[in-house]
C-alpha positions as CSV (number, residue, x, y, z in Angstrom):
1,M,230.4,184.4,98.5
2,E,227.8,187.2,98.1
3,K,224.2,186.2,98.0
4,L,222.3,187.0,94.8
5,K,219.3,189.3,95.5
6,V,216.0,188.0,94.1
7,G,212.4,188.6,94.6
8,G,211.5,185.2,95.9
9,I,210.9,181.5,95.2
10,I,207.7,179.9,93.9
11,K,207.1,176.1,94.4
12,V,204.5,174.2,92.3
13,P,204.2,170.5,93.5
14,R,202.0,167.7,92.3
15,L,202.8,167.9,88.6
16,S,203.5,165.4,85.8
17,Q,206.0,166.1,83.0
18,L,205.0,164.9,79.5
19,G,207.1,165.0,76.3
20,V,206.0,164.9,72.7
21,M,209.3,163.8,71.2
22,S,210.9,163.9,67.8
23,A,208.3,165.3,65.5
24,P,209.3,166.8,62.1
25,D,210.1,170.4,62.6
26,Q,207.3,172.2,60.8
27,P,204.5,174.7,61.5
28,G,201.7,173.5,63.6
29,I,203.4,171.1,66.1
30,A,202.8,173.3,69.2
31,G,199.4,174.4,68.0
32,A,198.2,170.8,67.6
33,V,199.5,169.8,71.1
34,F,198.1,172.8,73.0
35,E,194.8,173.2,71.2
36,A,194.0,169.5,71.9
37,L,194.9,170.0,75.6
38,G,193.0,173.2,75.8
39,D,189.9,171.7,74.2
40,A,189.9,169.2,77.1
41,Q,190.4,172.0,79.6
42,I,193.8,170.8,80.6
43,N,196.2,173.6,81.6
44,A,199.9,173.3,80.8
45,Q,201.8,175.0,83.6
46,F,205.2,174.7,82.0
47,I,206.1,174.6,78.3
48,V,209.5,174.2,76.5
49,Q,210.0,173.4,72.8
50,C,213.3,172.9,71.0
51,V,214.6,171.5,67.8
52,D,217.5,169.1,67.8
53,L,220.4,168.6,65.3
54,R,218.3,166.3,63.2
55,K,215.6,169.0,62.7
56,R,213.2,167.1,65.0
57,S,211.0,169.1,67.4
58,H,210.5,168.2,71.1
59,V,207.8,169.7,73.3
60,I,208.0,169.3,77.0
61,L,205.2,170.3,79.3
62,C,203.9,169.9,82.8
63,V,200.3,169.4,83.8
64,G,198.6,168.8,87.2
65,R,199.2,165.2,88.3
66,E,195.4,164.7,88.3
67,D,195.3,165.7,84.6
68,M,198.1,163.4,83.5
69,P,196.1,160.3,82.4
70,A,193.7,162.4,80.3
71,A,196.6,164.5,78.9
72,L,198.5,161.4,78.0
73,E,195.5,159.9,76.1
74,I,195.1,163.2,74.2
75,L,198.8,163.3,73.3
76,R,198.7,159.7,72.0
77,K,196.2,160.9,69.4
78,V,198.1,164.1,68.6
79,K,201.4,162.1,68.4
80,D,200.2,160.3,65.2
81,E,198.7,163.4,63.7
82,I,202.1,165.3,64.0
83,Q,204.2,162.2,63.3
84,A,206.1,162.3,66.6
85,E,208.2,159.3,67.3
86,D,207.5,159.0,71.0
87,L,205.8,160.3,74.2
88,T,207.5,160.5,77.6
89,C,205.9,160.8,81.0
90,C,207.2,161.3,84.5
91,E,204.5,161.4,87.0
92,D,206.1,163.0,90.1
93,V,207.7,166.3,89.3
94,A,207.5,169.9,90.7
95,I,208.5,173.3,89.5
96,I,210.8,175.6,91.5
97,S,211.0,179.1,90.2
98,V,213.1,182.1,91.2
99,F,211.6,185.5,90.3
100,G,212.8,189.1,89.8
101,P,213.5,191.9,90.1
102,D,214.7,193.0,86.7
103,F,216.2,189.7,85.5
104,R,216.3,190.8,81.9
105,E,218.7,193.6,82.9
106,R,220.9,191.5,85.2
107,P,223.4,189.0,83.7
108,G,224.5,186.1,85.8
109,I,221.2,185.1,87.4
110,S,220.7,181.6,85.9
111,G,224.2,180.2,86.6
112,P,224.1,180.5,90.4
113,I,220.6,179.0,90.5
114,F,221.6,176.0,88.5
115,A,224.9,175.6,90.4
116,A,223.1,175.7,93.8
117,L,220.8,172.9,92.7
118,A,223.6,170.8,91.3
119,A,225.7,171.3,94.5
120,H,222.9,169.6,96.4
121,G,222.5,166.7,93.8
122,I,219.3,168.0,92.3
123,N,218.9,167.2,88.6
124,I,217.0,169.7,86.5
125,R,214.6,167.9,84.0
126,A,213.7,171.1,82.1
127,I,214.3,174.8,82.3
128,S,212.1,177.7,81.2
129,T,212.8,181.4,81.6
130,S,211.0,184.7,81.2
131,I,212.1,188.3,81.7
132,S,211.4,187.9,85.4
133,T,211.6,184.2,86.2
134,V,213.8,181.2,86.0
135,S,211.8,177.9,86.4
136,C,213.2,174.4,86.8
137,V,211.3,171.1,86.6
138,I,212.8,168.7,89.2
139,D,211.7,165.5,90.9
140,E,209.1,166.3,93.4
141,D,210.8,164.4,96.2
142,K,213.7,167.0,95.9
143,L,211.5,170.1,96.2
144,E,212.2,171.0,99.8
145,K,215.9,170.3,99.3
146,A,215.9,172.5,96.3
147,E,214.3,175.3,98.3
148,E,216.9,175.0,101.0
149,A,219.7,175.0,98.4
150,L,218.4,178.1,96.8
151,A,217.9,179.8,100.1
152,E,221.6,179.2,100.9
153,R,222.7,180.9,97.7
154,L,220.0,183.7,97.3
155,D,219.2,186.8,99.2
156,L,215.5,186.3,99.7
157,P,213.1,189.0,101.0
């Protein structure tokens, strides 16, 4: 199997994943969440938002583990304001990202990345992509194993 050429791997440990789950899909959900966090000087290092079949919005984000208690308290207040049904929290996560070159012009990048992690028993909690990066939130205790799995499948510089 030919290795997939990429620019490199970025690891971000010591994160917590929070979810603002099942709010009515309407304007202002993301604004309310991220303005409240920003006002408290809490940086979201990963953001994904989607709408389910019931037209309910879900916002998943990662913050530094040290910011998790304050972020959770803020999100408890925002939850009521935006009529979300629940909050979720997983304290010990990390992000592993694979970056460029030219991902937007190269089909077939994500599949091998996800398959390499799956082949090593690593569950992906959330995925976010950009024109140059594929990022996966995983359990932090699997971070080194994830890096090894990707190094086996990817042609790294």
